[in-house]
DRENTORKOL-3810 file (N, C-alpha, C; in nm, 4 decimals):
REM DRENTORKOL-3810
@n.u->11.4229; n.v->9.4713; n.w->12.5713; ca.u->11.2875; ca.v->9.4237; ca.w->12.5928; c.u->11.1912; c.v->9.4821; c.w->12.4896
@n.u->11.2163; n.v->9.6093; n.w->12.4513; ca.u->11.1298; ca.v->9.6740; ca.w->12.3534; c.u->11.1361; c.v->9.5997; c.w->12.2195
@n.u->11.2542; n.v->9.5581; n.w->12.1770; ca.u->11.2692; ca.v->9.4849; ca.w->12.0510; c.u->11.1965; c.v->9.3522; c.w->12.0529
@n.u->11.1996; n.v->9.2852; n.w->12.1679; ca.u->11.1295; ca.v->9.1574; ca.w->12.1812; c.u->10.9788; c.v->9.1771; c.w->12.1673
@n.u->10.9259; n.v->9.2827; n.w->12.2306; ca.u->10.7827; ca.v->9.3121; ca.w->12.2209; c.u->10.7431; c.v->9.3419; c.w->12.0760
@n.u->10.8222; n.v->9.4229; n.w->12.0078; ca.u->10.7923; ca.v->9.4560; ca.w->11.8684; c.u->10.7970; c.v->9.3312; c.w->11.7813
@n.u->10.8928; n.v->9.2447; n.w->11.8085; ca.u->10.9010; ca.v->9.1194; ca.w->11.7336; c.u->10.7786; c.v->9.0329; c.w->11.7563
@n.u->10.7321; n.v->9.0283; n.w->11.8810; ca.u->10.6132; ca.v->8.9494; ca.w->11.9119; c.u->10.4896; c.v->9.0066; c.w->11.8421
@n.u->10.4815; n.v->9.1382; n.w->11.8350; ca.u->10.3682; ca.v->9.2016; ca.w->11.7663; c.u->10.3711; c.v->9.1675; c.w->11.6180
@n.u->10.4883; n.v->9.1730; n.w->11.5587; ca.u->10.5013; ca.v->9.1398; ca.w->11.4158; c.u->10.4602; c.v->8.9952; c.w->11.3916
@n.u->10.5071; n.v->8.9045; n.w->11.4759; ca.u->10.4701; ca.v->8.7633; ca.w->11.4616; c.u->10.3193; c.v->8.7468; c.w->11.4784
@n.u->10.2605; n.v->8.8144; n.w->11.5753; ca.u->10.1160; ca.v->8.8043; ca.w->11.5976; c.u->10.0377; c.v->8.8556; c.w->11.4768
@n.u->10.0849; n.v->8.9639; n.w->11.4169; ca.u->10.0167; ca.v->9.0172; ca.w->11.2978; c.u->10.0282; c.v->8.9193; c.w->11.1820
@n.u->10.1445; n.v->8.8614; n.w->11.1631; ca.u->10.1631; ca.v->8.7649; ca.w->11.0531; c.u->10.0749; c.v->8.6421; c.w->11.0744
@n.u->10.0735; n.v->8.5893; n.w->11.1955; ca.u->9.9890; ca.v->8.4731; ca.w->11.2249; c.u->9.8414; c.v->8.5090; c.w->11.2057
@n.u->9.8016; n.v->8.6264; n.w->11.2517; ca.u->9.6631; ca.v->8.6710; ca.w->11.2325; c.u->9.6256; c.v->8.6805; c.w->11.0864
@n.u->9.7165; n.v->8.7308; n.w->11.0049; ca.u->9.6895; ca.v->8.7399; ca.w->10.8608; c.u->9.6716; c.v->8.6016; c.w->10.8001
@n.u->9.7580; n.v->8.5077; n.w->10.8387; ca.u->9.7441; ca.v->8.3717; ca.w->10.7863; c.u->9.6127; c.v->8.3092; c.w->10.8296
@n.u->9.5757; n.v->8.3283; n.w->10.9559; ca.u->9.4493; ca.v->8.2732; ca.w->11.0037; c.u->9.3311; c.v->8.3359; c.w->10.9323
@n.u->9.3338; n.v->8.4693; n.w->10.9172; ca.u->9.2246; ca.v->8.5374; ca.w->10.8484; c.u->9.2157; c.v->8.4905; c.w->10.7037
@n.u->9.3303; n.v->8.4801; n.w->10.6372; ca.u->9.3319; ca.v->8.4347; ca.w->10.4976; c.u->9.2782; c.v->8.2935; c.w->10.4881
@n.u->9.3171; n.v->8.2080; n.w->10.5817; ca.u->9.2682; ca.v->8.0708; ca.w->10.5807; c.u->9.1179; c.v->8.0639; c.w->10.5990
@n.u->9.0657; n.v->8.1415; n.w->10.6921; ca.u->8.9210; ca.v->8.1450; ca.w->10.7150; c.u->8.8501; c.v->8.1989; c.w->10.5923
@n.u->8.9048; n.v->8.3031; n.w->10.5319; ca.u->8.8449; ca.v->8.3633; ca.w->10.4129; c.u->8.8424; c.v->8.2624; c.w->10.2984
@n.u->8.9528; n.v->8.1887; n.w->10.2791; ca.u->8.9569; ca.v->8.0895; ca.w->10.1716; c.u->8.8572; c.v->7.9766; c.w->10.1951
@n.u->8.8436; n.v->7.9334; n.w->10.3177; ca.u->8.7449; ca.v->7.8293; ca.w->10.3478; c.u->8.6047; c.v->7.8800; c.w->10.3163
@n.u->8.5760; n.v->8.0051; n.w->10.3508; ca.u->8.4448; ca.v->8.0630; ca.w->10.3213; c.u->8.4210; c.v->8.0697; c.w->10.1708
@n.u->8.5184; n.v->8.1225; n.w->10.0967; ca.u->8.5025; ca.v->8.1419; ca.w->9.9520; c.u->8.4957; c.v->8.0092; c.w->9.8770
@n.u->8.5828; n.v->7.9159; n.w->9.9121; ca.u->8.5937; ca.v->7.7922; ca.w->9.8342; c.u->8.5005; c.v->7.6805; c.w->9.8792
@n.u->8.4602; n.v->7.6809; n.w->10.0055; ca.u->8.3820; ca.v->7.5672; ca.w->10.0548; c.u->8.2478; c.v->7.6092; c.w->10.1148
@n.u->8.2523; n.v->7.6928; n.w->10.2167; ca.u->8.1307; ca.v->7.7220; ca.w->10.2925; c.u->8.0273; c.v->7.8003; c.w->10.2115
@n.u->8.0698; n.v->7.9053; n.w->10.1410; ca.u->7.9747; ca.v->7.9872; ca.w->10.0668; c.u->7.9069; c.v->7.9096; c.w->9.9534
@n.u->7.9832; n.v->7.8376; n.w->9.8672; ca.u->7.9141; ca.v->7.7596; ca.w->9.7634; c.u->7.8165; c.v->7.6569; c.w->9.8206
@n.u->7.8524; n.v->7.5963; n.w->9.9334; ca.u->7.7618; ca.v->7.5010; ca.w->9.9985; c.u->7.6345; c.v->7.5715; c.w->10.0437
@n.u->7.6496; n.v->7.6875; n.w->10.1080; ca.u->7.5334; ca.v->7.7617; ca.w->10.1572; c.u->7.4439; c.v->7.8078; c.w->10.0424
@n.u->7.5026; n.v->7.8510; n.w->9.9315; ca.u->7.4229; ca.v->7.8928; ca.w->9.8156; c.u->7.3494; c.v->7.7732; c.w->9.7567
@n.u->7.4193; n.v->7.6609; n.w->9.7434; ca.u->7.3556; ca.v->7.5429; ca.w->9.6825; c.u->7.2421; c.v->7.4884; c.w->9.7677
@n.u->7.2463; n.v->7.5112; n.w->9.8989; ca.u->7.1409; ca.v->7.4635; ca.w->9.9890; c.u->7.0326; c.v->7.5686; c.w->10.0136
@n.u->7.0460; n.v->7.6861; n.w->9.9504; ca.u->6.9461; ca.v->7.7899; ca.w->9.9665; c.u->6.9564; c.v->7.8652; c.w->10.0980
@n.u->7.0690; n.v->7.8526; n.w->10.1656; ca.u->7.0867; ca.v->7.9219; ca.w->10.2937; c.u->7.1138; c.v->8.0711; c.w->10.2747
@n.u->7.1780; n.v->8.1064; n.w->10.1651; ca.u->7.1998; ca.v->8.2466; ca.w->10.1296; c.u->7.1661; c.v->8.2619; c.w->9.9815
@n.u->7.1167; n.v->8.3785; n.w->9.9416; ca.u->7.0770; ca.v->8.3956; ca.w->9.8015; c.u->7.1996; c.v->8.4039; c.w->9.7101
@n.u->7.1874; n.v->8.3521; n.w->9.5884; ca.u->7.2988; ca.v->8.3606; ca.w->9.4942; c.u->7.3171; c.v->8.5034; c.w->9.4433
@n.u->7.4396; n.v->8.5375; n.w->9.4132; ca.u->7.4718; ca.v->8.6683; ca.w->9.3566; c.u->7.4724; c.v->8.6578; c.w->9.2047
@n.u->7.4900; n.v->8.7716; n.w->9.1388; ca.u->7.5013; ca.v->8.7712; ca.w->8.9925; c.u->7.6182; c.v->8.6836; c.w->8.9492
@n.u->7.7282; n.v->8.6917; n.w->9.0222; ca.u->7.8449; ca.v->8.6091; ca.w->8.9895; c.u->7.8103; c.v->8.4604; c.w->8.9984
@n.u->7.7333; n.v->8.4203; n.w->9.1002; ca.u->7.6932; ca.v->8.2798; ca.w->9.1128; c.u->7.6145; c.v->8.2346; c.w->8.9898
@n.u->7.5258; n.v->8.3211; n.w->8.9407; ca.u->7.4476; ca.v->8.2858; ca.w->8.8219; c.u->7.5360; c.v->8.2766; c.w->8.6978
@n.u->7.6362; n.v->8.3628; n.w->8.6876; ca.u->7.7279; ca.v->8.3549; ca.w->8.5734; c.u->7.8050; c.v->8.2234; c.w->8.5777
@n.u->7.8494; n.v->8.1841; n.w->8.6959; ca.u->7.9222; ca.v->8.0570; ca.w->8.7092; c.u->7.8309; c.v->7.9400; c.w->8.6737
@n.u->7.7076; n.v->7.9438; n.w->8.7205; ca.u->7.6119; ca.v->7.8377; ca.w->8.6855; c.u->7.5874; c.v->7.8341; c.w->8.5349
@n.u->7.5757; n.v->7.9518; n.w->8.4750; ca.u->7.5563; ca.v->7.9581; ca.w->8.3301; c.u->7.6747; c.v->7.9012; c.w->8.2554
@n.u->7.7939; n.v->7.9331; n.w->8.3009; ca.u->7.9134; ca.v->7.8819; ca.w->8.2364; c.u->7.9183; c.v->7.7296; c.w->8.2465
@n.u->7.8830; n.v->7.6760; n.w->8.3644; ca.u->7.8811; ca.v->7.5303; ca.w->8.3818; c.u->7.7767; c.v->7.4658; c.w->8.2902
@n.u->7.6597; n.v->7.5292; n.w->8.2796; ca.u->7.5549; ca.v->7.4761; ca.w->8.1914; c.u->7.6006; c.v->7.4800; c.w->8.0458
@n.u->7.6706; n.v->7.5857; n.w->8.0071; ca.u->7.7255; ca.v->7.5927; ca.w->7.8709; c.u->7.8200; c.v->7.4767; c.w->7.8447
@n.u->7.9072; n.v->7.4495; n.w->7.9401; ca.u->8.0051; ca.v->7.3418; ca.w->7.9244; c.u->7.9368; c.v->7.2067; c.w->7.9099
@n.u->7.8157; n.v->7.1939; n.w->7.9644; ca.u->7.7408; ca.v->7.0689; ca.w->7.9556; c.u->7.6475; c.v->7.0657; c.w->7.8349
@n.u->7.6475; n.v->7.1741; n.w->7.7566; ca.u->7.5628; ca.v->7.1792; ca.w->7.6381; c.u->7.4175; c.v->7.2124; c.w->7.6664
@n.u->7.3886; n.v->7.2642; n.w->7.7842; ca.u->7.2510; ca.v->7.3011; ca.w->7.8199; c.u->7.2343; c.v->7.4509; c.w->7.7950
@n.u->7.2148; n.v->7.4858; n.w->7.6694; ca.u->7.2159; ca.v->7.6263; ca.w->7.6270; c.u->7.1018; c.v->7.7060; c.w->7.6886
@n.u->6.9804; n.v->7.6463; n.w->7.6950; ca.u->6.8664; ca.v->7.7190; ca.w->7.7519; c.u->6.8892; c.v->7.7530; c.w->7.8992
@n.u->6.9449; n.v->7.6588; n.w->7.9725; ca.u->6.9729; ca.v->7.6814; ca.w->8.1142; c.u->7.0789; c.v->7.7904; c.w->8.1293
@n.u->7.1823; n.v->7.7833; n.w->8.0454; ca.u->7.2891; ca.v->7.8839; ca.w->8.0517; c.u->7.2331; c.v->8.0228; c.w->8.0244
@n.u->7.1505; n.v->8.0340; n.w->7.9225; ca.u->7.0920; ca.v->8.1639; ca.w->7.8885; c.u->7.0041; c.v->8.2156; c.w->8.0027
@n.u->6.9277; n.v->8.1271; n.w->8.0647; ca.u->6.8437; ca.v->8.1676; ca.w->8.1788; c.u->6.9283; c.v->8.2152; c.w->8.2962
@n.u->7.0406; n.v->8.1495; n.w->8.3193; ca.u->7.1294; ca.v->8.1918; ca.w->8.4288; c.u->7.1912; c.v->8.3284; c.w->8.3993
@n.u->7.2329; n.v->8.3509; n.w->8.2757; ca.u->7.2889; ca.v->8.4819; ca.w->8.2411; c.u->7.1824; c.v->8.5910; c.w->8.2535
@n.u->7.0599; n.v->8.5598; n.w->8.2127; ca.u->6.9512; ca.v->8.6573; ca.w->8.2273; c.u->6.9242; c.v->8.6876; c.w->8.3751
@n.u->6.9307; n.v->8.5844; n.w->8.4586; ca.u->6.9102; ca.v->8.6045; ca.w->8.6023; c.u->7.0218; c.v->8.6914; c.w->8.6608
@n.u->7.1444; n.v->8.6685; n.w->8.6151; ca.u->7.2563; ca.v->8.7516; ca.w->8.6602; c.u->7.2331; c.v->8.8973; c.w->8.6210
@n.u->7.1819; n.v->8.9185; n.w->8.5011; ca.u->7.1552; ca.v->9.0555; ca.w->8.4560; c.u->7.0359; c.v->9.1171; c.w->8.5284
@n.u->6.9425; n.v->9.0348; n.w->8.5749; ca.u->6.8340; ca.v->9.0877; ca.w->8.6587; c.u->6.8901; c.v->9.1425; c.w->8.7900
@n.u->6.9867; n.v->9.0694; n.w->8.8459; ca.u->7.0456; ca.v->9.1116; ca.w->8.9736; c.u->7.1423; c.v->9.2283; c.w->8.9569
@n.u->7.2166; n.v->9.2286; n.w->8.8471; ca.u->7.3152; ca.v->9.3340; ca.w->8.8221; c.u->7.3198; c.v->9.3623; c.w->8.6724
@n.u->7.2413; n.v->9.4598; n.w->8.6247; ca.u->7.2342; ca.v->9.4877; ca.w->8.4811; c.u->7.3675; c.v->9.5307; c.w->8.4197
@n.u->7.4647; n.v->9.5681; n.w->8.5010; ca.u->7.5946; ca.v->9.6117; ca.w->8.4481; c.u->7.7027; c.v->9.5048; c.w->8.4589
@n.u->7.6666; n.v->9.3826; n.w->8.4910; ca.u->7.7662; ca.v->9.2763; ca.w->8.5100; c.u->7.8329; c.v->9.2448; c.w->8.3754
@n.u->7.9616; n.v->9.2770; n.w->8.3603; ca.u->8.0263; ca.v->9.2615; ca.w->8.2294; c.u->8.0389; c.v->9.1163; c.w->8.1850
@n.u->8.0653; n.v->9.0243; n.w->8.2780; ca.u->8.0782; ca.v->8.8834; ca.w->8.2392; c.u->7.9449; c.v->8.8265; c.w->8.1922
@n.u->7.8369; n.v->8.8651; n.w->8.2577; ca.u->7.7053; ca.v->8.8158; ca.w->8.2162; c.u->7.6725; c.v->8.8636; c.w->8.0753
@n.u->7.7008; n.v->8.9905; n.w->8.0469; ca.u->7.6772; ca.v->9.0408; ca.w->7.9110; c.u->7.7654; c.v->8.9689; c.w->7.8096
@n.u->7.8929; n.v->8.9527; n.w->7.8424; ca.u->7.9863; ca.v->8.8900; ca.w->7.7485; c.u->7.9492; c.v->8.7446; c.w->7.7225
@n.u->7.9208; n.v->8.6686; n.w->7.8273; ca.u->7.8867; ca.v->8.5267; ca.w->7.8098; c.u->7.7540; c.v->8.5115; c.w->7.7363
@n.u->7.6563; n.v->8.5975; n.w->7.7691; ca.u->7.5259; ca.v->8.5906; ca.w->7.7018; c.u->7.5404; c.v->8.6203; c.w->7.5532
@n.u->7.6159; n.v->8.7261; n.w->7.5222; ca.u->7.6368; ca.v->8.7623; ca.w->7.3821; c.u->7.7109; c.v->8.6526; c.w->7.3061
@n.u->7.8118; n.v->8.5924; n.w->7.3696; ca.u->7.8866; ca.v->8.4848; ca.w->7.3047; c.u->7.7983; c.v->8.3621; c.w->7.2824
@n.u->7.7130; n.v->8.3324; n.w->7.3793; ca.u->7.6227; ca.v->8.2189; ca.w->7.3656; c.u->7.5243; c.v->8.2412; c.w->7.2511
@n.u->7.4681; n.v->8.3609; n.w->7.2441; ca.u->7.3726; ca.v->8.3895; ca.w->7.1363; c.u->7.4417; c.v->8.3945; c.w->6.9996
@n.u->7.5667; n.v->8.4365; n.w->6.9959; ca.u->7.6403; ca.v->8.4371; ca.w->6.8685; c.u->7.6679; c.v->8.2945; c.w->6.8223
@n.u->7.6973; n.v->8.2054; n.w->6.9160; ca.u->7.7258; ca.v->8.0666; ca.w->6.8811; c.u->7.5996; c.v->7.9864; c.w->6.8512
@n.u->7.4888; n.v->8.0287; n.w->6.9097; ca.u->7.3617; ca.v->7.9567; ca.w->6.8938; c.u->7.2512; c.v->8.0574; c.w->6.8631
@n.u->7.2446; n.v->8.1056; n.w->6.7390; ca.u->7.1459; ca.v->8.2090; ca.w->6.7053; c.u->7.0012; c.v->8.1642; c.w->6.7231
@n.u->6.9761; n.v->8.0343; n.w->6.7233; ca.u->6.8385; ca.v->7.9864; ca.w->6.7421; c.u->6.7845; c.v->8.0228; c.w->6.8800
@n.u->6.8732; n.v->8.0448; n.w->6.9762; ca.u->6.8288; ca.v->8.0846; ca.w->7.1101; c.u->6.7747; c.v->8.2272; c.w->7.1112
@n.u->6.8236; n.v->8.3114; n.w->7.0224; ca.u->6.7817; ca.v->8.4517; ca.w->7.0189; c.u->6.6333; c.v->8.4647; c.w->6.9853
@n.u->6.5818; n.v->8.3702; n.w->6.9105; ca.u->6.4401; ca.v->8.3756; ca.w->6.8738; c.u->6.3499; c.v->8.3470; c.w->6.9930
@n.u->6.4027; n.v->8.2772; n.w->7.0929; ca.u->6.3213; ca.v->8.2366; ca.w->7.2077; c.u->6.3449; c.v->8.3210; c.w->7.3313
@n.u->6.4152; n.v->8.4299; n.w->7.3180; ca.u->6.4482; ca.v->8.5088; ca.w->7.4366; c.u->6.4212; c.v->8.6560; c.w->7.4113
@n.u->6.4050; n.v->8.7283; n.w->7.5198; ca.u->6.3877; ca.v->8.8731; ca.w->7.5094; c.u->6.5251; c.v->8.9386; c.w->7.5086
@n.u->6.5361; n.v->9.0584; n.w->7.4550; ca.u->6.6664; ca.v->9.1263; ca.w->7.4567; c.u->6.7096; c.v->9.1575; c.w->7.5992
@n.u->6.8408; n.v->9.1649; n.w->7.6224; ca.u->6.8873; ca.v->9.1939; ca.w->7.7589; c.u->6.8466; c.v->9.3327; c.w->7.8035
@n.u->6.8334; n.v->9.3474; n.w->7.9316; ca.u->6.7964; ca.v->9.4768; ca.w->7.9872; c.u->6.9160; c.v->9.5713; c.w->7.9804
@n.u->6.8890; n.v->9.6926; n.w->7.9426; ca.u->6.9951; ca.v->9.7923; ca.w->7.9353; c.u->7.0165; c.v->9.8512; c.w->8.0746
@n.u->7.1441; n.v->9.8686; n.w->8.1121; ca.u->7.1684; ca.v->9.9313; ca.w->8.2430; c.u->7.1150; c.v->10.0730; c.w->8.2475
@n.u->7.0565; n.v->10.1078; n.w->8.3599; ca.u->7.0035; ca.v->10.2434; ca.w->8.3732; c.u->7.1163; c.v->10.3393; c.w->8.4033
@n.u->7.1087; n.v->10.4544; n.w->8.3484; ca.u->7.2091; ca.v->10.5592; ca.w->8.3736; c.u->7.1641; c.v->10.6435; c.w->8.4914
@n.u->7.2558; n.v->10.6638; n.w->8.5848; ca.u->7.2165; ca.v->10.7513; ca.w->8.6932; c.u->7.2435; c.v->10.7029; c.w->8.8276
END
């Protein structure tokens, strides 16, 4: 009987993990982006980097640069925001004339 109980516990843990993973994936892939796009929850620095990347792909350089700057406002140490912003300015130097330098992360 003890072995049967342990087996049932193992099965319950495995099923729970699958359910939790499924709920988490639905949140990450569907519910959260919907909530951000509708203004139900505020966007994170990562959301702004993704928006900037999408704007870059569409050739909207000013929008992309603004999104990267917004990401850096929220998280001055965000490595992707710095990398994408620097790459965008290297590819389109005319944008550098119309923008302020990025904020340096504070030490401490």
